[in-house]
C-alpha positions as CSV (number, residue, x, y, z in Angstrom):
1,M,15.7,-47.7,113.4
2,A,18.3,-48.2,111.4
3,I,19.0,-45.9,109.0
4,T,21.4,-47.2,105.6
5,A,21.2,-45.7,101.8
6,T,20.6,-47.7,99.1
7,A,22.4,-47.5,95.5
8,P,20.0,-46.1,93.2
9,R,19.3,-47.8,89.8
10,G,22.3,-47.4,88.0
11,G,24.7,-46.7,91.0
12,I,26.9,-47.5,94.4
13,V,26.9,-46.9,97.9
14,E,30.8,-46.9,99.2
15,E,32.4,-45.8,102.7
16,I,35.4,-43.7,102.1
17,D,36.8,-42.4,104.6
18,G,33.7,-44.0,107.5
19,V,31.1,-42.3,105.7
20,S,28.5,-44.0,103.2
21,Y,28.6,-42.3,99.6
22,T,25.8,-42.0,97.2
23,I,28.1,-42.4,94.1
24,L,26.0,-42.1,90.4
25,L,27.7,-42.1,86.8
26,R,25.4,-40.4,84.7
27,C,25.7,-38.8,81.5
28,R,26.4,-35.1,82.4
29,E,29.1,-36.9,85.0
30,I,30.7,-39.1,82.1
31,E,31.2,-36.2,79.5
32,R,32.9,-34.2,82.3
33,Y,35.2,-36.8,82.4
34,E,35.5,-36.7,79.4
35,D,36.3,-33.6,78.4
36,I,39.6,-33.4,81.1
37,H,40.3,-37.0,80.3
38,R,39.4,-39.2,77.9
39,G,37.4,-41.9,76.6
40,I,35.1,-43.5,78.8
41,F,35.4,-46.7,77.1
42,D,38.8,-45.9,77.0
43,V,38.7,-46.3,81.0
44,W,36.5,-49.1,80.3
45,E,39.3,-51.3,78.8
46,G,41.6,-50.1,81.4
47,F,40.2,-51.2,83.8
48,Y,39.8,-55.3,82.6
49,G,43.1,-55.3,80.8
50,R,42.1,-54.1,77.7
51,G,44.3,-50.8,77.4
52,Q,45.8,-48.6,78.9
53,K,44.9,-48.7,83.3
54,P,43.2,-44.9,84.3
55,T,45.7,-43.1,86.1
56,S,44.8,-42.3,89.8
57,S,43.7,-38.5,89.0
58,E,41.5,-40.4,86.4
59,V,40.5,-42.1,89.1
60,R,39.7,-40.0,91.7
61,D,37.8,-37.7,89.3
62,I,36.0,-40.9,88.8
63,V,35.4,-41.3,92.1
64,A,34.7,-37.7,92.9
65,L,32.3,-36.7,89.7
66,G,30.0,-40.1,90.6
67,L,30.0,-38.5,94.1
68,V,28.3,-35.3,92.7
69,G,26.1,-37.7,90.3
70,G,24.9,-39.2,93.9
71,G,24.1,-35.7,95.1
72,K,27.3,-33.6,96.9
73,T,27.8,-30.2,95.4
74,N,31.0,-30.1,93.4
75,A,33.3,-28.3,96.8
76,E,32.3,-31.4,98.7
77,A,33.4,-34.5,96.2
78,D,36.6,-32.8,96.0
79,R,37.3,-32.1,99.9
80,I,36.3,-35.6,100.5
81,V,38.6,-37.0,97.4
82,E,41.2,-34.6,98.7
83,K,41.4,-35.5,101.7
84,A,43.1,-39.3,100.4
85,T,46.4,-40.5,100.8
86,P,48.1,-42.8,98.4
87,A,46.8,-46.1,100.7
88,D,42.9,-44.4,99.5
89,L,44.1,-44.7,96.2
90,F,43.6,-49.1,95.6
91,R,39.9,-48.4,96.9
92,F,39.3,-45.6,95.3
93,Y,40.4,-47.5,91.8
94,Q,37.8,-50.1,93.0
95,I,34.7,-47.8,93.9
96,A,35.6,-46.0,90.1
97,Q,35.7,-49.9,88.4
98,A,32.2,-51.1,90.1
99,A,30.5,-47.0,88.9
100,L,31.4,-47.2,86.4
101,G,30.8,-50.6,86.2
102,V,27.2,-50.9,87.6
103,A,26.1,-46.9,85.1
104,F,26.9,-49.1,81.9
105,M,25.2,-52.5,83.2
106,P,22.6,-51.5,85.8
107,D,20.5,-54.2,85.9
108,A,23.2,-56.8,86.1
109,F,22.7,-57.8,90.4
110,D,19.8,-58.0,89.9
111,E,19.8,-60.7,86.8
112,A,22.1,-62.6,88.4
113,E,20.4,-62.8,92.0
114,L,17.0,-63.3,89.7
115,K,19.4,-66.5,88.3
116,K,20.4,-67.6,91.0
117,K,17.0,-67.5,92.3
118,D,16.0,-69.8,89.9
119,S,18.3,-72.2,89.4
120,K,18.5,-73.0,94.0
121,A,14.1,-72.6,93.5
122,E,14.8,-75.8,90.6
123,A,16.8,-77.6,92.8
124,D,14.6,-77.6,96.3
125,E,11.7,-78.5,93.3
126,S,13.9,-82.1,93.5
127,D,14.9,-81.9,96.5
128,L,11.0,-83.0,97.2
129,M,10.5,-85.4,95.1
130,S,11.4,-88.8,96.5
131,D,14.0,-91.1,94.6
132,N,10.9,-93.4,92.8
133,L,9.2,-90.6,91.4
134,L,12.7,-88.9,89.3
135,Q,13.0,-91.7,87.9
136,M,9.8,-92.6,87.3
137,Q,10.4,-89.0,85.2
138,S,13.6,-90.0,83.5
């Protein structure tokens, strides 16, 4: 039996240093972040090139706080993030961006999948019809 981690609503599951972790930014983690750094919406704008990019310490703190939201203690999260090297920073940037995005829009992936399924279902329906039937419907 395989056991795989599944992300809770508003969270993600990411692999860091060969281990899967749940990363979840809740309001309390976001508020802790803002107490230390700057407003989370400023960071959001920075991730998408409309503001100041997040610094490496900001990125590391988003990942650490996401680990806390996912169930790790503060000390465990700090240890996981502190082991990172400069080579890990770009991956942490991607994780922080994804964690923040899914925290703000927790159903975005589900809605995209539904739209994809709906458009595929419409295409499949027309594939079952003969050319004559399609012409008659026009």
